C-alpha positions as CSV (number, residue, x, y, z in Angstrom):
1,M,-0.6,-1.4,-24.0
2,H,-0.7,1.8,-23.0
3,R,-1.2,5.4,-25.0
4,Y,1.1,8.0,-24.3
5,S,0.7,12.0,-25.2
6,D,2.5,13.8,-27.8
7,E,5.0,14.9,-25.5
8,N,7.2,12.3,-25.9
9,A,7.8,12.7,-29.7
10,F,10.7,14.7,-28.5
11,L,13.6,15.1,-26.6
12,H,13.7,17.9,-23.9
13,Q,16.5,20.0,-24.3
14,D,15.7,22.9,-21.9
15,L,17.0,21.7,-18.5
16,A,21.0,20.4,-17.5
17,F,20.4,17.0,-19.0
18,P,18.5,15.9,-21.8
19,Y,15.5,14.2,-21.3
20,R,12.1,12.5,-22.6
21,L,8.5,12.6,-20.4
22,L,6.5,9.6,-20.8
23,K,3.0,10.3,-19.4
24,P,0.7,7.8,-20.3
25,E,-3.0,9.0,-20.5
26,N,-3.9,7.0,-17.4
27,A,-1.3,8.5,-15.3
28,G,-1.3,7.9,-11.5
29,G,0.8,10.1,-9.2
30,E,4.0,8.1,-9.6
31,S,6.5,8.5,-11.6
32,L,10.3,7.0,-12.2
33,F,13.4,8.9,-13.1
34,L,15.3,6.5,-15.3
35,L,19.1,6.4,-15.5
36,H,20.7,4.3,-18.2
37,G,24.0,2.7,-18.2
38,S,27.1,3.5,-20.3
39,G,27.7,4.1,-23.9
40,V,23.8,4.3,-24.8
41,D,21.0,6.6,-24.6
42,E,17.9,7.7,-22.3
43,T,15.8,5.2,-24.5
44,T,17.2,1.8,-23.2
45,M,15.4,1.9,-20.2
46,V,12.3,2.7,-21.4
47,P,11.1,-0.8,-21.8
48,I,11.7,-2.2,-18.3
49,A,10.1,0.9,-16.8
50,R,7.2,0.1,-18.2
51,Q,7.3,-3.3,-17.1
52,I,7.8,-2.0,-13.6
53,A,5.0,0.3,-13.5
54,P,3.0,1.0,-16.6
55,N,1.0,3.7,-15.1
56,A,4.1,5.8,-14.1
57,T,5.2,8.9,-16.0
58,L,8.4,8.2,-17.2
59,V,11.6,10.9,-17.0
60,A,13.8,9.1,-19.3
61,V,17.2,11.3,-18.6
62,R,20.5,11.2,-20.9
63,G,24.0,11.5,-18.9
64,R,26.1,14.7,-20.2
65,I,29.2,12.4,-21.0
66,R,30.0,11.1,-24.3
67,Q,31.3,7.6,-24.3
68,E,31.4,5.7,-28.2
69,D,27.9,6.1,-29.8
70,G,26.2,6.9,-26.3
71,F,26.6,8.6,-22.9
72,R,27.6,8.0,-19.3
73,W,26.7,10.4,-16.3
74,F,30.8,11.3,-15.1
75,E,34.2,10.2,-16.2
76,R,36.1,7.0,-16.0
77,I,39.3,6.2,-14.7
78,T,38.8,2.5,-14.9
79,P,35.8,0.1,-15.2
80,T,35.8,0.4,-11.0
81,S,37.2,3.4,-10.3
82,F,35.8,7.0,-11.6
83,E,37.1,10.6,-11.5
84,Q,35.8,12.2,-8.4
85,A,35.4,16.0,-9.0
86,S,33.2,14.9,-12.4
87,I,30.8,12.7,-10.2
88,R,30.2,15.3,-7.4
89,A,29.8,18.1,-10.6
90,E,27.2,15.8,-12.5
91,T,25.5,14.9,-9.1
92,S,24.9,18.5,-8.2
93,Y,23.9,19.4,-11.5
94,F,21.4,16.5,-11.8
95,A,19.9,17.0,-8.4
96,A,18.8,21.0,-9.8
97,F,17.2,19.2,-12.8
98,A,15.5,16.7,-10.6
99,S,13.9,19.5,-8.7
100,E,13.4,21.8,-11.9
101,A,11.8,18.8,-13.9
102,A,9.4,18.0,-11.2
103,K,8.7,21.9,-10.4
104,R,7.9,22.0,-13.9
105,H,5.8,18.6,-15.0
106,G,3.6,18.5,-11.7
107,L,5.9,16.1,-10.2
108,D,5.9,14.6,-6.3
109,L,9.4,13.8,-5.5
110,A,8.1,12.2,-2.4
111,R,6.2,9.6,-4.3
112,A,9.2,9.7,-7.0
113,T,11.5,6.6,-7.7
114,F,14.6,6.6,-9.2
115,V,16.1,3.8,-11.5
116,G,18.9,3.1,-12.3
117,Y,21.0,0.8,-14.5
118,S,25.3,0.4,-14.1
119,N,26.6,4.1,-14.4
120,G,23.2,5.3,-13.9
121,A,22.9,4.2,-10.7
122,N,25.8,5.1,-9.7
123,L,24.8,8.3,-10.1
124,V,21.5,7.6,-8.2
125,S,23.9,6.4,-5.2
126,S,26.2,9.2,-5.2
127,L,22.4,11.4,-5.2
128,M,21.3,10.2,-2.5
129,L,25.0,10.3,-0.2
130,L,25.1,13.9,-1.4
131,N,21.9,15.3,-1.4
132,S,20.0,14.2,1.6
133,G,16.2,14.1,1.4
134,L,16.2,14.2,-2.7
135,V,15.4,10.7,-3.4
136,R,13.0,8.6,-1.1
137,K,12.9,5.4,-3.2
138,A,15.9,3.9,-5.5
139,A,16.2,1.2,-7.2
140,L,20.0,0.0,-7.8
141,L,20.4,-2.4,-10.4
142,R,24.0,-3.3,-11.0
143,A,25.6,-0.8,-9.0
144,M,28.4,0.0,-7.2
145,P,29.9,2.2,-4.8
146,V,31.8,5.6,-6.1
147,L,32.7,7.9,-4.0
148,D,36.2,8.0,-2.7
149,D,34.4,10.4,0.6
150,A,31.1,9.7,1.4
151,P,29.4,12.7,3.4
152,A,28.1,11.5,6.9
153,T,24.4,12.2,4.9
154,N,21.0,10.6,6.6
155,L,19.1,8.8,4.4
156,T,16.6,7.2,7.2
157,A,13.8,8.1,4.9
158,T,15.1,6.6,2.0
159,R,14.4,3.3,0.8
160,V,16.7,1.4,-1.6
161,L,16.9,-2.2,-3.4
162,I,19.9,-3.0,-4.5
163,V,19.8,-5.5,-7.3
164,A,23.2,-7.7,-8.3
165,G,23.7,-10.2,-11.0
166,A,25.2,-13.6,-9.9
167,A,27.7,-14.1,-13.2
168,D,28.3,-10.1,-12.9
169,E,32.2,-10.3,-12.3
170,T,32.9,-6.7,-12.8
171,Y,30.3,-5.1,-10.5
172,G,29.0,-8.3,-8.5
173,P,31.5,-8.4,-5.7
174,F,31.2,-4.7,-5.2
175,A,27.1,-4.8,-4.2
176,P,27.7,-6.6,-0.9
177,P,29.7,-3.1,0.2
178,L,27.6,-0.5,-1.4
179,V,24.3,-2.4,1.0
180,T,26.4,-1.9,3.6
181,L,27.7,2.1,3.0
182,L,23.7,2.8,2.5
183,N,23.0,1.1,5.7
184,K,25.6,2.7,7.4
185,H,24.1,5.8,6.5
186,G,20.3,4.8,7.4
187,A,19.0,3.8,4.7
188,E,16.3,0.9,4.9
189,V,17.8,-1.4,2.4
190,D,16.4,-4.7,0.2
191,A,19.0,-6.3,-1.8
192,R,18.5,-9.1,-3.9
193,I,20.4,-11.3,-6.5
194,V,19.5,-12.4,-10.0
195,P,20.9,-15.4,-11.8
196,S,22.3,-13.2,-14.9
197,G,25.5,-11.5,-15.4
198,H,25.5,-7.1,-16.1
199,E,22.8,-7.2,-18.9
200,I,19.2,-6.6,-16.5
201,G,15.7,-7.9,-17.6
202,D,12.7,-9.2,-16.6
203,P,13.2,-10.6,-13.3
204,D,15.0,-7.4,-12.4
205,A,11.9,-5.5,-13.6
206,A,9.5,-8.4,-11.8
207,I,11.2,-7.7,-8.6
208,V,11.2,-3.7,-8.9
209,R,8.0,-4.0,-9.5
210,Q,7.2,-6.4,-6.0
211,W,9.2,-4.2,-4.4
212,L,7.3,-0.9,-5.1
213,A,4.1,-2.6,-4.4
214,G,5.3,-3.9,-0.7
215,P,4.3,-0.6,1.7
216,A,1.2,-0.4,0.0
217,L,0.5,-4.3,0.2
218,A,1.2,-4.2,4.0
219,A,-0.8,-1.3,4.9
220,R,-3.3,-3.5,3.2
221,Q,-2.9,-6.6,4.8
222,A,-2.5,-4.3,7.8
223,G,-5.8,-2.7,7.9
């Protein structure tokens, strides 16, 4: 079990988005920015993140839009259509938040991975498309395209993992168009399918962990 510093005991509310910083005592230089699904809060992504990268600093962020007893990242019209002005506004605020949080806590965004689930993954995909160069690595779990008009962003320096659920009837069909969209913008996309529905769990954590280790493993093998 990894011990975490006392910083984790409270919710930071001094930046645009509330967040918790979880930094293990044996932290390496990597960090994960965690974006939860709709109707919950930032704590829900911490268990899977600890499976993915036990030694990474975790920035567990809370969406600002209220949904029932939890939160989401931008306003929705239907389960698969979203308010475009809300997407763009919240994405802009999040871009500024990520830069400021990294600066404040000594995190290198070039070594950060943005891990989003469902509505949180959709915010991450918008973040990449609307803020070229900010996101270098992104793991999108149960994601779909949400921007009606994506700009001509250059994502050639960005690695993206997309994990869809084979039984996810709502979001699953939208995974291939998202792969196509990000490929079109030059991203290096790795698309996977797990035998589950919209929920995420151990298989997703294993895939993300393997994907993150891939370049380092390839470099060691080459050497």
